[in-house]
DRENGU-384456 format. One record per residue (C-alpha): residue number from 0; residue in one letter; x, y, z. Coordinates in Angstrom, 3 decimals. Layout:
% residues N
(NUM,"a",(X,Y,Z));
...
% end
This chain:
% residues 331
(0,"m",(-45.365,-25.400,-12.055));
(1,"t",(-42.860,-23.948,-14.492));
(2,"d",(-43.519,-20.881,-16.647));
(3,"p",(-44.802,-21.601,-20.192));
(4,"c",(-42.131,-21.879,-22.872));
(5,"s",(-41.271,-23.514,-26.181));
(6,"l",(-38.761,-26.333,-25.591));
(7,"i",(-36.714,-27.417,-28.619));
(8,"i",(-35.107,-30.880,-28.637));
(9,"f",(-32.413,-31.195,-31.289));
(10,"g",(-31.935,-34.837,-32.267));
(11,"s",(-35.374,-35.670,-30.911));
(12,"t",(-35.342,-39.179,-32.433));
(13,"g",(-31.907,-40.072,-31.016));
(14,"n",(-31.063,-42.295,-28.069));
(15,"l",(-30.628,-39.490,-25.529));
(16,"a",(-34.069,-38.062,-26.282));
(17,"r",(-35.778,-41.459,-26.394));
(18,"n",(-34.155,-42.922,-23.264));
(19,"k",(-33.834,-39.867,-21.036));
(20,"l",(-35.476,-36.621,-22.219));
(21,"i",(-38.886,-37.937,-23.297));
(22,"p",(-39.392,-40.066,-20.143));
(23,"a",(-38.336,-37.072,-18.041));
(24,"l",(-40.887,-34.880,-19.805));
(25,"y",(-43.551,-37.559,-19.252));
(26,"h",(-42.834,-37.570,-15.518));
(27,"l",(-42.945,-33.759,-15.386));
(28,"e",(-46.307,-33.886,-17.166));
(29,"q",(-47.478,-36.496,-14.687));
(30,"a",(-46.439,-34.266,-11.778));
(31,"e",(-48.250,-31.290,-13.403));
(32,"q",(-45.002,-29.323,-13.574));
(33,"l",(-45.460,-28.213,-17.204));
(34,"a",(-47.549,-25.096,-17.808));
(35,"p",(-50.576,-25.626,-20.077));
(36,"a",(-49.106,-23.291,-22.733));
(37,"t",(-45.720,-25.088,-22.908));
(38,"r",(-44.909,-26.593,-26.318));
(39,"i",(-42.241,-29.182,-27.174));
(40,"l",(-40.667,-28.956,-30.625));
(41,"g",(-38.728,-31.950,-31.893));
(42,"f",(-36.018,-31.398,-34.511));
(43,"g",(-34.683,-34.488,-36.300));
(44,"r",(-33.555,-35.995,-39.595));
(45,"r",(-36.505,-38.333,-40.042));
(46,"v",(-39.235,-37.149,-42.392));
(47,"w",(-41.957,-37.358,-39.770));
(48,"s",(-45.154,-35.500,-39.047));
(49,"d",(-46.387,-34.497,-35.601));
(50,"a",(-48.497,-37.674,-35.499));
(51,"d",(-45.501,-39.846,-36.415));
(52,"w",(-43.459,-38.423,-33.556));
(53,"c",(-46.332,-38.882,-31.104));
(54,"e",(-46.567,-42.548,-32.080));
(55,"g",(-42.826,-42.949,-31.662));
(56,"v",(-42.927,-41.287,-28.242));
(57,"a",(-45.716,-43.617,-27.098));
(58,"r",(-43.642,-46.655,-28.135));
(59,"d",(-40.486,-45.304,-26.507));
(60,"l",(-42.215,-44.648,-23.183));
(61,"e",(-43.245,-48.301,-22.790));
(62,"g",(-40.936,-49.756,-20.166));
(63,"r",(-39.116,-46.465,-19.584));
(64,"v",(-41.513,-44.794,-17.143));
(65,"r",(-42.096,-45.390,-13.483));
(66,"g",(-45.112,-47.658,-13.140));
(67,"a",(-47.761,-48.284,-15.769));
(68,"l",(-48.151,-45.881,-18.678));
(69,"d",(-50.973,-43.435,-17.900));
(70,"e",(-52.994,-42.791,-21.079));
(71,"g",(-54.284,-39.469,-19.763));
(72,"v",(-50.754,-38.178,-19.118));
(73,"l",(-49.628,-39.451,-22.521));
(74,"e",(-52.522,-37.656,-24.214));
(75,"r",(-51.646,-34.356,-22.531));
(76,"l",(-47.972,-34.756,-23.409));
(77,"s",(-48.798,-35.644,-27.027));
(78,"g",(-50.827,-32.464,-27.332));
(79,"r",(-47.637,-30.473,-26.782));
(80,"l",(-45.510,-32.297,-29.367));
(81,"h",(-44.626,-30.811,-32.754));
(82,"f",(-42.017,-32.255,-35.106));
(83,"i",(-39.832,-30.367,-37.581));
(84,"p",(-37.803,-32.556,-39.952));
(85,"g",(-34.337,-31.281,-40.825));
(86,"d",(-30.590,-31.626,-40.637));
(87,"l",(-28.454,-29.510,-38.324));
(88,"e",(-26.300,-28.524,-41.319));
(89,"d",(-29.281,-27.573,-43.498));
(90,"p",(-30.117,-23.816,-43.379));
(91,"e",(-33.637,-24.481,-44.711));
(92,"a",(-34.343,-26.688,-41.724));
(93,"y",(-33.696,-23.758,-39.387));
(94,"a",(-36.095,-21.672,-41.477));
(95,"r",(-38.806,-24.280,-40.845));
(96,"l",(-37.977,-24.243,-37.155));
(97,"r",(-38.268,-20.441,-37.006));
(98,"a",(-41.630,-20.705,-38.758));
(99,"r",(-42.936,-23.024,-36.049));
(100,"l",(-41.721,-20.637,-33.379));
(101,"r",(-43.513,-17.779,-35.133));
(102,"d",(-46.673,-19.864,-34.963));
(103,"e",(-46.560,-19.278,-31.206));
(104,"k",(-46.725,-15.498,-31.797));
(105,"v",(-49.892,-16.017,-33.821));
(106,"k",(-51.406,-18.024,-30.952));
(107,"v",(-50.999,-14.996,-28.691));
(108,"l",(-52.780,-12.730,-31.191));
(109,"r",(-55.586,-15.260,-31.524));
(110,"s",(-55.945,-15.267,-27.726));
(111,"i",(-56.579,-11.518,-27.486));
(112,"r",(-60.120,-10.931,-26.234));
(113,"p",(-62.299,-9.350,-28.970));
(114,"i",(-63.598,-5.844,-28.284));
(115,"p",(-67.344,-5.662,-28.972));
(116,"k",(-68.740,-2.473,-30.505));
(117,"q",(-70.535,-1.436,-27.309));
(118,"a",(-67.283,-1.710,-25.303));
(119,"v",(-64.972,0.229,-27.642));
(120,"h",(-65.016,3.434,-25.581));
(121,"a",(-64.086,1.473,-22.460));
(122,"h",(-61.112,-0.096,-24.226));
(123,"a",(-59.907,2.562,-26.670));
(124,"f",(-59.216,6.287,-26.725));
(125,"r",(-58.180,8.563,-29.593));
(126,"a",(-57.063,12.162,-29.867));
(127,"q",(-55.428,14.709,-32.176));
(128,"y",(-52.517,17.042,-31.430));
(129,"r",(-53.023,20.778,-31.361));
(130,"d",(-50.376,23.506,-31.462));
(131,"g",(-47.724,23.274,-28.791));
(132,"d",(-44.061,23.374,-27.915));
(133,"v",(-41.544,20.670,-28.896));
(134,"k",(-38.167,21.089,-27.207));
(135,"g",(-38.554,24.868,-27.048));
(136,"v",(-39.851,25.282,-30.604));
(137,"k",(-43.438,26.360,-31.303));
(138,"v",(-45.146,23.904,-33.647));
(139,"p",(-48.576,23.985,-35.348));
(140,"g",(-51.490,21.739,-34.584));
(141,"y",(-52.593,18.947,-36.882));
(142,"l",(-55.387,21.036,-38.412));
(143,"e",(-52.835,23.699,-39.320));
(144,"e",(-50.569,21.276,-41.196));
(145,"t",(-50.355,21.577,-44.977));
(146,"g",(-52.948,19.493,-46.795));
(147,"v",(-55.136,18.784,-43.758));
(148,"g",(-58.804,19.745,-43.862));
(149,"q",(-59.996,22.287,-41.294));
(150,"n",(-62.648,19.911,-39.963));
(151,"s",(-60.555,16.738,-39.977));
(152,"t",(-61.076,14.394,-37.031));
(153,"t",(-58.274,12.031,-38.015));
(154,"e",(-56.633,10.677,-34.883));
(155,"t",(-52.911,11.206,-34.257));
(156,"y",(-52.991,9.407,-30.894));
(157,"a",(-54.488,6.045,-29.953));
(158,"a",(-54.547,4.086,-26.698));
(159,"l",(-55.919,0.569,-26.135));
(160,"k",(-56.653,-1.742,-23.231));
(161,"l",(-56.414,-5.405,-24.209));
(162,"y",(-56.745,-8.763,-22.475));
(163,"i",(-55.077,-12.033,-23.504));
(164,"d",(-57.311,-14.980,-22.682));
(165,"n",(-54.751,-17.700,-22.098));
(166,"w",(-53.653,-19.458,-18.923));
(167,"r",(-50.796,-17.119,-18.038));
(168,"w",(-52.277,-13.692,-18.793));
(169,"r",(-55.987,-14.116,-18.101));
(170,"n",(-57.501,-10.902,-16.646));
(171,"v",(-54.160,-9.049,-16.758));
(172,"p",(-54.702,-5.740,-18.623));
(173,"f",(-52.268,-4.703,-21.356));
(174,"y",(-52.193,-0.974,-22.115));
(175,"l",(-50.830,0.237,-25.466));
(176,"r",(-50.481,3.766,-26.786));
(177,"t",(-48.875,5.479,-29.738));
(178,"g",(-48.976,9.029,-31.036));
(179,"k",(-47.415,11.745,-33.145));
(180,"r",(-45.778,14.951,-31.917));
(181,"m",(-45.259,13.491,-28.456));
(182,"a",(-42.624,14.719,-26.006));
(183,"e",(-40.102,12.120,-27.220));
(184,"t",(-39.772,9.348,-29.787));
(185,"n",(-39.382,6.193,-27.733));
(186,"s",(-40.575,2.566,-27.597));
(187,"l",(-40.902,1.131,-24.100));
(188,"i",(-42.479,-1.960,-22.526));
(189,"s",(-43.327,-1.336,-18.864));
(190,"i",(-44.311,-4.210,-16.576));
(191,"r",(-45.717,-3.033,-13.263));
(192,"f",(-45.913,-5.436,-10.353));
(193,"k",(-48.985,-5.543,-8.155));
(194,"h",(-48.875,-4.549,-4.522));
(195,"p",(-49.467,-7.453,-2.100));
(196,"p",(-52.977,-7.472,-0.601));
(197,"q",(-51.590,-7.190,2.958));
(198,"q",(-50.755,-3.764,4.345));
(199,"l",(-47.254,-4.705,5.446));
(200,"f",(-46.078,-1.183,6.335));
(201,"r",(-49.014,0.164,8.287));
(202,"h",(-48.116,2.660,11.041));
(203,"t",(-44.713,3.434,9.483));
(204,"a",(-43.238,6.474,7.765));
(205,"i",(-44.163,4.956,4.392));
(206,"e",(-47.368,6.714,3.351));
(207,"e",(-47.550,5.106,-0.104));
(208,"l",(-45.343,2.289,-1.357));
(209,"k",(-44.231,2.779,-4.945));
(210,"p",(-44.589,-0.187,-7.343));
(211,"n",(-41.724,-2.302,-8.642));
(212,"w",(-41.141,-2.376,-12.410));
(213,"i",(-39.411,-4.281,-15.189));
(214,"l",(-38.682,-1.869,-18.056));
(215,"l",(-37.699,-2.960,-21.561));
(216,"n",(-36.635,0.011,-23.660));
(217,"i",(-36.722,-0.973,-27.336));
(218,"q",(-35.613,2.180,-29.118));
(219,"p",(-33.818,4.481,-29.610));
(220,"n",(-31.671,2.935,-26.851));
(221,"e",(-32.005,-0.710,-25.898));
(222,"c",(-31.985,-1.246,-22.162));
(223,"i",(-33.432,-3.625,-19.590));
(224,"r",(-34.044,-2.096,-16.172));
(225,"v",(-35.382,-3.588,-12.961));
(226,"e",(-36.722,-0.861,-10.673));
(227,"i",(-37.290,-1.955,-7.090));
(228,"q",(-38.115,-0.348,-3.765));
(229,"v",(-35.580,-1.053,-1.002));
(230,"k",(-35.278,0.049,2.606));
(231,"q",(-33.105,3.054,3.288));
(232,"s",(-30.308,2.584,5.794));
(233,"g",(-31.255,3.695,9.270));
(234,"l",(-33.758,2.795,11.947));
(235,"e",(-36.868,4.299,10.344));
(236,"m",(-38.887,2.365,7.797));
(237,"r",(-38.346,4.429,4.653));
(238,"t",(-37.808,3.257,1.101));
(239,"q",(-35.866,4.413,-1.921));
(240,"t",(-35.856,3.380,-5.580));
(241,"e",(-32.906,1.348,-6.862));
(242,"h",(-32.154,0.582,-10.528));
(243,"l",(-30.550,-2.539,-11.977));
(244,"d",(-29.648,-1.909,-15.633));
(245,"a",(-28.454,-4.121,-18.482));
(246,"n",(-27.552,-2.426,-21.778));
(247,"t",(-27.420,-4.548,-24.925));
(248,"c",(-26.996,-4.455,-28.697));
(249,"a",(-23.664,-2.704,-29.129));
(250,"i",(-21.368,-3.162,-32.118));
(251,"g",(-17.815,-1.909,-31.649));
(252,"g",(-18.950,0.216,-28.721));
(253,"s",(-21.614,2.035,-30.762));
(254,"r",(-25.299,1.191,-30.855));
(255,"i",(-27.306,0.244,-33.920));
(256,"d",(-30.810,1.552,-34.478));
(257,"a",(-33.867,-0.473,-35.393));
(258,"y",(-33.466,-0.099,-39.165));
(259,"e",(-29.788,-1.021,-39.080));
(260,"a",(-30.762,-4.217,-37.274));
(261,"l",(-33.576,-4.716,-39.791));
(262,"i",(-31.169,-4.540,-42.737));
(263,"l",(-28.794,-6.990,-41.054));
(264,"d",(-31.683,-9.442,-40.578));
(265,"v",(-32.624,-9.078,-44.269));
(266,"v",(-29.041,-9.736,-45.357));
(267,"a",(-28.837,-12.775,-43.069));
(268,"g",(-32.234,-14.078,-44.229));
(269,"d",(-33.558,-14.069,-40.651));
(270,"h",(-37.357,-13.703,-40.713));
(271,"s",(-37.862,-14.123,-36.957));
(272,"l",(-38.820,-10.502,-36.261));
(273,"f",(-40.805,-9.934,-39.468));
(274,"l",(-44.575,-10.144,-39.568));
(275,"r",(-46.141,-13.046,-41.410));
(276,"y",(-49.455,-12.693,-43.252));
(277,"d",(-51.479,-14.509,-40.595));
(278,"e",(-49.898,-12.342,-37.877));
(279,"v",(-50.989,-9.209,-39.742));
(280,"n",(-54.462,-10.653,-40.294));
(281,"w",(-55.037,-11.457,-36.617));
(282,"a",(-53.629,-8.097,-35.538));
(283,"w",(-56.127,-6.330,-37.807));
(284,"q",(-58.959,-8.402,-36.349));
(285,"v",(-58.066,-6.994,-32.930));
(286,"v",(-58.248,-3.321,-33.948));
(287,"d",(-60.826,-3.475,-36.739));
(288,"p",(-63.923,-3.035,-34.473));
(289,"v",(-62.292,0.043,-32.940));
(290,"l",(-61.429,1.610,-36.295));
(291,"k",(-64.916,0.964,-37.676));
(292,"l",(-66.557,2.804,-34.778));
(293,"w",(-64.076,5.675,-34.902));
(294,"a",(-64.797,6.051,-38.625));
(295,"t",(-68.411,6.980,-37.739));
(296,"e",(-67.462,9.542,-35.060));
(297,"r",(-66.532,12.569,-37.151));
(298,"d",(-68.099,15.440,-35.198));
(299,"f",(-65.596,15.733,-32.335));
(300,"i",(-62.175,14.471,-31.232));
(301,"q",(-60.182,15.108,-28.052));
(302,"t",(-56.937,17.060,-28.417));
(303,"y",(-53.559,17.204,-26.685));
(304,"p",(-50.728,19.752,-26.898));
(305,"a",(-47.902,18.929,-29.288));
(306,"g",(-44.794,18.129,-27.262));
(307,"s",(-46.773,16.540,-24.415));
(308,"w",(-47.197,12.871,-23.521));
(309,"g",(-50.741,12.825,-24.873));
(310,"p",(-54.210,13.596,-23.518));
(311,"g",(-54.790,13.276,-19.798));
(312,"e",(-58.231,11.839,-20.519));
(313,"a",(-56.615,8.608,-21.760));
(314,"t",(-56.070,7.580,-18.128));
(315,"r",(-59.741,6.585,-17.985));
(316,"l",(-58.725,3.277,-19.581));
(317,"f",(-56.965,2.230,-16.379));
(318,"d",(-58.702,-0.099,-13.958));
(319,"r",(-57.234,1.582,-10.856));
(320,"d",(-56.916,5.201,-9.754));
(321,"d",(-53.232,4.791,-8.831));
(322,"q",(-52.244,3.736,-12.368));
(323,"d",(-50.718,6.045,-14.951));
(324,"w",(-48.711,5.868,-18.181));
(325,"r",(-45.005,5.167,-17.838));
(326,"n",(-43.369,7.643,-20.231));
(327,"s",(-39.713,6.675,-20.072));
(328,"l",(-37.078,4.765,-18.134));
(329,"e",(-36.908,7.671,-15.732));
(330,"g",(-40.626,7.819,-14.988));
% end
């Protein structure tokens, strides 16, 4: 089975799509090669709705598929179909297409498992920075900042454990954290691969096999890194970490930061990376139960030193003892 994706067919009412692409997709559906979350977006000049395209697809498949038309397969395929009317030379048509793609982002937010009130402490952790050292400079704690009340329990650090209840990510934990006065300002997505259940290197010099990672650094420097464990040269079974890097987003040899890219998107009228109202609404529904409970807990809050990577107690969110926060590309 293929990974889930959004497949866009330009000219979806033309001869190539009707005679070749749609029958091929039907046969892939029949062979259960399309992931349940895969969506097929048709882009064409006809002023059709999703239902109109589904009817057209059903007519086109008659006589073009191997054997008799299976109504169950057709029903599953039709459930994936979405039609966007437009002309390839019409900029507004691409705006409608981007809107449909952004709908898929909303589906992910809607699939996030709600956090009930009684489970907030198992899924969320908050803290406040105290005085510390940032790059060799002594800095005050939050309570010592100008305009902050001496008894304030406002959080400056938050960590969450979330689950996405769809076919691909069911029961895979997602850990998020953000904070002020941390060791560095950085945005990083870290994907850690599981160890295989078999103990492949028992009775070797490898006492503990490190995990493999895919690292997506968002800012201030954009970078994609694959970090894998490979065997060292020699007769003994020992491993070392190797990095495969891909740097992107350079203009004239110099990098652009997030707000420079933001302004360019505004000038170009590209809304793809901007939040839509329903995205914001669903995102708030995810965190609202957490914020409501935290609003009632005003007697005590954990602290962490300014200039650190946050409170050590936040590791209690992890499901396994060998898990920890990935702070940067280097570790």
